[in-house]
N, C-alpha and C positions, 0 to 999 in steps of 0.2 A: 434508551441507552444509558449506561451507567458505568461506574468503577467498582470493581469487586477486588477483595483481598482477604487473606486468611492465613493462619498458621495451624499446623498439626503437629502436636507433641514437640513444640518448640519452647525453650526456656523462656519464660516471662511473655508467654504468648499473647496474653491480653494487652500488655503495654505495646508489644511490637505490632499486633494487629491494628491497635488504635493509630499507631504511627503511620502504618501502610495506608490506612483508610483516609487519614487526614491529607496526606500528599495528593490523593486523588479527588480532592474536593471540587476541582474544576470540571470534572466528568460528571458530577451530579450534584448541582447546587440546590435541588428541590427537596433533599432529605437525606439523612444518614441513619444507619442501623447497625447493631452489633448483635452477636449470638455466641454463647459459650456453652461447652458441654465437656464432661469427661470422655477421654478416649485412650483406652488401655492404661498404661501407667502415666499418662499425661493429659493434656486437653486438646480441644479443638476450639478455635475461635474464627468467626466469619465476620467480615465487615462489608459494608455497602454504602456507596454514595448513589443518590437516585436522581435521575432525569426523567421526569414523569412524561410519558409519551402515551401510553395505553392504560386505561383505568387510573385516573388520577387521584382516586380516593385512597384512604388508608388500606383498603384490602388488597392494593398492589404493592405496599411497602415490603421492604426486604432488610435483612434476610427473612425470608418466608418460612415458617415453621408449622408443620401440620401432621399430627399422628406419627411422630418419631422421625420425620424427615425434616432437615433444614437445607435451604437453597439460597446461594447468592448468585445472582445471574445478570450478565450483561449482554443485551441484544435484542432481537425482535423475531419472533416466529410468524411468518407470513401465511402458514397453513394452520395457525392456531384455531380458527373457526371450525375446521374440519376435524381436528383432533379433539377439540371440545365436544363436538356432537358424538363422535365415536365413544368417548369416555363417558358422556352422560347416558348414552344408550346402554352401556355397561354398568350403570348404577352410581356413578360418581356424581356427588352433589358439590357444586362450585359456590363459594361464597361471593366471589366478585367476577369481573370481566377481564382481568389481565392475562396476558400469555404466560406470566410467571407461574400462575397457578396451573395453567394447562401443562407446562413443562414439569412442574412438580408431581402432578398426578400421573403424567405419561411415564415419568421415572418410576413411580411407585409400582405401576402395572407392568412395565416392560423392562426396566432396568436399562442396561447398555443397548439393549435391542431397539429402544426408542430412538437412538441417535440417527441411524439412517433414515428414519421416518420425518426427521425435522427439516423443515425448508425455511431457511432464514440465515441470519448471522448470529453467532453466539459464542461465549465462553462462560463456563460456570462451574461452581463447586457444590457438590451436594453431599451432605453428611447424614448418615443412618445411624440413629442413636441405639438401635438394637444390636447392630454388628460392630459399631465403632469405626466403620470404615468411611473414608473421605474419598469421592471420585471428582477428578477434574476433567473437563471435556472442552473440545474447541470445534468450531464449525468445519464443514467439509473443505472449504476453499481458502481458510485462513484471514477471513475478513476481520475478525476480531482477534486480538493479540492476547496471549496468556503467559506471563513469565513465571518461572518457579526457581527456587533455590533449595537444595537439600544439604544439610549438615548433620551427620551422624543419624539419629532416628528422627530428627526433625525436619519439616518442610514448611516453606513459606510460599505464597503465590500473590500475583497482583496483575491488574490489567496493563501497568506500565513499569517498566524498568526502574525508573527513577524512584519509585516506591520501595523496591528491594534494596536499592543503593542507600536510601535514607534510613530504613529500618536496620541496615547493618552498620550504621555509623560511618559510611563512606569508606568501608574497609575492603571493598571488593577490588580485585585486581584486573587491569585491563587485559583482554585477550588480543595478543598481537596478530593472530590469524584473522580475527574479525576486522582489525584495522586494515590488513593487507586486502582482505575481501572488499571493505570500504573503498579504498583506494582504487581497486580495479573497477568495481561496478558503480561506485558513489552511493552505495547502500550496502546493508549487511544482510546476506541471505538468511532465510528462516532457519537454516540448518546451523546457523552460528549465533552467538550472542556476544555482545561487546564486553561483557564481564565474564571471567573464567568460570566462576562457580554457577552462574545463572544459565538458564537454558529457556527455549520457547517450547512449549506444548506443540508438536506439529499438527498441521491441519488434519481434520478428519480422524482424530485419534483421541484416546482417553487414558488416564493414569489413575490407578486405585492404590490408595494408602491403607494398609491394614494395621490394626493396633499392635500386632506382634513384630512390627518393624518391616514386613515384606512390602515390596512394591511390584505391582502388576501393570503392565502396559498393553494396550490393544489398539488396532486401527480399524475403523468401521467403515472407512470410504477412502478409495485410492483413485486419484485422478488418472494415473496411467492406465488402470484396468478399465475405467469409464470410458477413456479415449479409444481403447482397443475394442470394447464391446460395441461402441457407437458406430464403428466403421461399417458393420454388417447390418445396421438398422436401415429402416425406411428413411427416405429424404423427408425432413421435417417441414411443416408449415411454420416457417420462421416468423412471419408477421404475426400470427396467432400466438406463438409462444412468448414472443418479446411483449406483445400487448398484455397477456395474461400476467406476466411477471410484473410489468410496470403497475397494473392495477392492484395486484397484491401488495406492492411496496408502498401504495397510497394509504394503507391501514393505519389509523392514527386517531387520536382523540385530541390533537393539537394540529394548528396549520402546518402544511406542507408546502415547500417551494422546490424549485429546481435550479441547478447550475446550467446556464445557457451560454455557451461559448460562440454559438453560431455555426459550429461544426456539425457533422452528421450525427455523431452519437447523442450529443446532449439535446440537439434540435429534435430528433426522433422521440427521445423520452418526453421531452417537454410537450410536443404535439399530442402524444398518446396520454399523457397525464392530464392535459386540458380537456380532452375528449371525456375523460371521467371526473374531472373537477374543473368545470368552467371558471375562468377567471383566476386561475392559479398564478401565483407570483413566481418571477424567476430573477436570477441574479447573474450579472455579466460583468466583465472587466474590460477596461481600455488602459492605455498607457499614455504618459506624457508624450506629445507630439514629437519632441525632439529625440526621446529614446526610441520611439517606434521607427522613426526615419533612419536613425543610426544603426538600428538592428535590421532594417529592411523587412519589418515584420508585416504580415498581411493584415488587412482591415476587417478583422473578424466582427467588429461592433455592427457593421451595417447588416450583416447577415442575421445576428441576433435580433436586431430591431425588425427586420423582415418576418422573421418566425413569430415574434410576439404580436406583431400587428395582425397577421393572418389568423392566429388561433386565439386571440383575445386575451393574451397573457400580460399580467401587470409587470413590466420590466423595470428593474432596478439597475442603474449603471454606476459602477465603481471605478474610478481612476486609481490605478495602481501607481502611486508615486510616493512609495514608503520612505522613512528614514531608515535605510537598510543597516546603518551603523547600530541603531537601536534594536532593530528587529532580529538581526543575525544571532546575537547571544540568547534572545528570548526564544527563537524558534530551535536553536541547538538544544536548549533545555527540553522544550516540549516534545521534540522528536525522539528523545530517549537515546538514540543511537547516532552515529556520524552519518547522516543522510544529506547528500549534496545536491538535491533537486529543489531549485528555487520555486517550483510550482507549490510547494508546501506553504510559501508566503502568500500566494493567491488564494489558495484554500481558506487559510486562517483569516484573511482580511475579508473575504466574502462571507464566510460564516459569522464573523463578528458583526458585520453590517446587518446580516439577516437576524441574528440574535437581537440587536438593538430594536429591530422592527417587531420583534415578537415571535420570530420564527424559530422553532426548535428543530425542525426536520428537513433536510434537503436530499433531493434525488441527484445522483451524479451518473454520467455516462462512462465512468471508470470500467475498464475490463473488455470493452468491445474490440479495442485495437489488438489485445493480446489473443483473444479467442477467434477473432476474424480476419487476422493478418492485415491490420490497418496501418502499422508503422512503415515508415520508408525502409527501414532495415530489411523488412520482409521482401519487398519488391526488389531491393538492392541486391540481396542475396540470390535471387532468381537470376537477375540481369548479369550476376557475377559468373554464373554457370556459362552463360552465352559469351561473356567477355573472354574467358579462359580459352576459348577456340579461336580467338584472334591471334594472328602470329606473334610470337614472342618479341621480335624486334620492334614491331608496330606498337605493342604495348609498352616497351621500355620508353619509346620515343613520346608516347602520350603521357606517360608518368613523369618524365623529365620536364615536359613542358608545362603541365599543371603544377608541379612543385615550384616553378619559378614565379607563378602568378601570386599576387598579394590576396589575403582573405578580407583586408580592410585598409582604408585610407584614414586620414585624421578626421574625415567627415562622415563617412558611412562604412557599413560593412557589405561584403559580396557573399550572399548566401549560396549562390550557384557554385562559386569557387570552393567555399567551405564543403559542400556536399561532394564536390568532384574529389577534393583531397581526401575526404572521409572514405568515400567509395574505393579509391586507389589504395587505401592502407589495408584493405582485406580482400580485394578482388581475385588475387591470385592464390589465395589460401584454400586448404582442404575444408570441407563442409563445416565441421563443428568449430574449428578454429576460426573460419571466416565469420560464422555466425556470432560467436563470442566476440570477436574483434569489432563487429558491426555496431556493437552497442556499448562496449566497455571503453574505459578511459585510456588504457595503455596496452601495448602488447608486452610480452614477456621481457624483451630486452629493456624496454622503456622502464618498466616497473623495477627491474633489479638495479637499474642505474639510479633510481629515485630513492631506494630503500637502503637501510642498514644491510651490509653484506651478510650478516648473521641471519637474516630473514630469507635467504635465497630458497632454503628447503620449504619454508612455509609458502612462498610464491608458487612453487610447483605443486604443493598439496592443494592450494585453492584452484589453480588452473585444472588439475585432475578431477576435482569435485565437479566442476562444470562440465567436463567431458563425460564423467560418469552419469550425471543426471541427463545430459542430452541423449546419451546412447541407451539409456534405460527405457527402451520401448521396442516394439517390433512393427512400427508404422512404416508403410512403404511410400508415404507421402511425405516429401520434403517440406511442403508448406505447413502441413499438420505437425511434423516433428518440431518445427520452430514454435508453432503456437503452443504445443504441449510444454516445451521447455519455458517459454514465457509464463504460461499460466502456473507452473511449479515453483519458478524462481523469482521472475521480474514482478509479477503481479502481487504476490504476498510480501516479497522483501522490500519492494519500493512503494508502489502506487496505493496498495491497500494500507500499508503501515503509515505512510505520511498523511493519507486521508483521514484515517482514524485519529491519529495524535493531533494534527493541526486542527481538525474540527472540534475535537473534544477539548482542546485548549481554549475554545471560544464557547464551550458548553452547548455544542450543536451536534445533532446526530445526522451522518451522512449515510444514505441508503444507496446501494449499487445494483440495480435491476438486472444489469447484464451478468453480474457475477452471481448467478442463480443456478441451483443444480439442474434444473430443466433447460435452461438456455445454454449451459455448458454441454450437456448431452446433445442437444441439437447441433451445437458448433461443431463438435467432433464427428457428427454424422455427415457433415458436409466436406466433400473432397477439396483438396487444395486448389484444384483448377476452377472451382466455383467461388473460392475466396479471393484469389488473385486472377483476374481475367484480363489478358492483355497487360495494360499498365494501370489497371484499376484494382486497388486494394479494397478489402472488405465488399467485394462485388456482391456477394449473395445478401448481405446486410442492406446494401444500397437498394437492391431490387425489392427486398420487403419493405424498405422505407418509403418506396415510390407510391405505396397504397394511401399514404397520407401526406407526405411532404412534397413540395414542387421540386421538379427536376433540378432547378438552379441551386437549391440548396443541397440535394443529395449529391450531386456531381460537381460541387464547387471544389477548388483546390483544398488540400487539407489545412486545417486550422492549427493553431498552437495553444497550448495551455502551459506557457512557460513564462519566462521574464526576459527583459532586455538586459542579458547579462553583459554584453560587451560595453554597453553604455554605463552601466553600474561600475564595472571593473575599471574603466578608463577615467571615470569622474569620482563618484562617491567613495569608492573603496580603495582607490589607487594607494593612499598613504598607508592604509592598513595592510595591504598586500605587501609593500616594501618592509614594513615592520615585522610581519610574520616570517618573510623569507629570510631577513637578515638577523633577526633576533627572537624568534619564536620558540616555544617550548619544543616543538617537534624537531626543529633543527638543532637546538641546544642539547637535546636529549640524544641526538644521534639517530633518531628513528628515520628522519628524511634528510637528504643530503642537500646542503645550502647551495652547492654549485649547480645541481640539477634544476632546482627551483628557480635559481636566478636566471638560467638559460631559457627556461620557459617564459619567464616574465619579459625577458629581452625579446625573444622571438615574436611574443604576442604584441608587445609594444610596436615592433617594427612592421606589424600587419602581415608577417610572412606565414605564420601559423595561428590558428584560433585556439588558444588555451584558457578561454574565459571560464568554461565550465570546470576545467581541471583546477584552476586557481580559486574559484568560489568554493570548490569542495575542500581544497586544502585550508581555507578560512574556516569552514564549519567544523573540519576535524580538529584544527587548532583550538577553537573554542571548546569543543567537546572534550578534547584531551586534557586542557588545562583544568576543566571542572572535575573530571574523572580522576585525575592524579593527585588533585589538591583536597579530595574529600568534599567539594562544593557541589557535586552532582546530586542534589537531594532537595 
């Protein structure tokens, strides 16, 4: 895992590339490299920061240059051994054992046709000295980010947005549509970028820069098409496929550990990893007792200990009691865009602890909920279809009664009331609208009331984009329609994004065995009624996991990988919330309305509504916007 950067026909390209690469130093503390070559009437410059994982020697250093090709690459190829064998049989001679060299030779032999054959996570730039062309590519599911910016005939790219902001001297303008998206979702979808000139290379795609100034784009893998084709396939042996993916993800020349929350996904991966690497280490988190009690959080720690003991795992327990006032601006910087999920703090602290213990690689259970319908929203939307058959007068009575209930007192929160209020906020809505409302922060009216009135058209554009994505399929299965939308929006926009950036802030690589092309194909071959059976989400994955895990782990209540937000907001962060609401940059600029924010604070403090997540995100957005508009985001 590394940081990559470069420029193509950009003025002062060498200086700019050096700046881009230097900003990415945290992604690769083990080494740095540069490459330069003429390209048409300009030059190409490639930069690289290395985190050594496979082939720790200099034969794995980058940018890697060989017989007219130069490659800067971030990622891991889990089918590199098979590709190496195929290329060797065709006469290729390898100097080292890195997957970087395998990718370089695969590109030489097959060009863009090699991309669908790659199984892993990656973003890379490859330059051909003979043609003067630079090609950028990104993995199928968007595990690795690649940001780019074009001005005139020039292009720059980097693994992180902050590098582009730094290299342009803080001159990039904020994209207000991205901010509206961020407020709605608490993250920025992959289709948008927080700065106007910049963009994200879409998952499963490539971009070719030609020396005559032409730009060509292509898509080599489309999740929608994969989901459609999988419907008519045979029912997969899911247990075998997940185990094979986990085994491949253990490929490393340095120690590998796992995240172990005690929930199904991480427990399953940890048990499988321990089968192939006995004594593997795992890292888990706990919270201050008073925070966990206030939040009414489940005791995940005891389940993690049970899994560790059963499978001989070396468990490391970390108490999450951070100084959030110090961590908030730090995480806002590292996350690149306004992402309001406090789970990023957990990831950063776990990876930091692992790195201090000498661990560079971690396995995460990310992706299983999206692919196998494991979130509460999936079940809730199914229940909503039944709820809509309840007579309307009775529904109105239920809604009025629940609305009067408090979500918290001064001493504790009531999760069941929070869930009930959340459910009733979307239970009567049409399918796509209900699904969006079940996991976003505001409905249309609430968002319009919060924002500058001039952004009303932008709000509608953002909502239309969600509807277009949700409807862009011909699946006849409600559960898989939800899963497909999550895998296209929620997974790359939030979970994979914060996992990559917060882990790399700690110079640690996180691998995601569930977010694997073969696992994804298997997931969409499974009909929705095998994903949600009765009130059991992820039913088919649970069935597979019983081959190795005890049933008390498989069928335990769903765990959380979150943070005690209500406790933080009512104690540690309360003064900061007041400051931002009354005198923050967002309200003083007119982007957010002070009266709407003040109303949220008052209702949350009274315990009538739970706005802790909303207000946390306003804080992250405030810090991000301050830096972005002052030129300090670099």
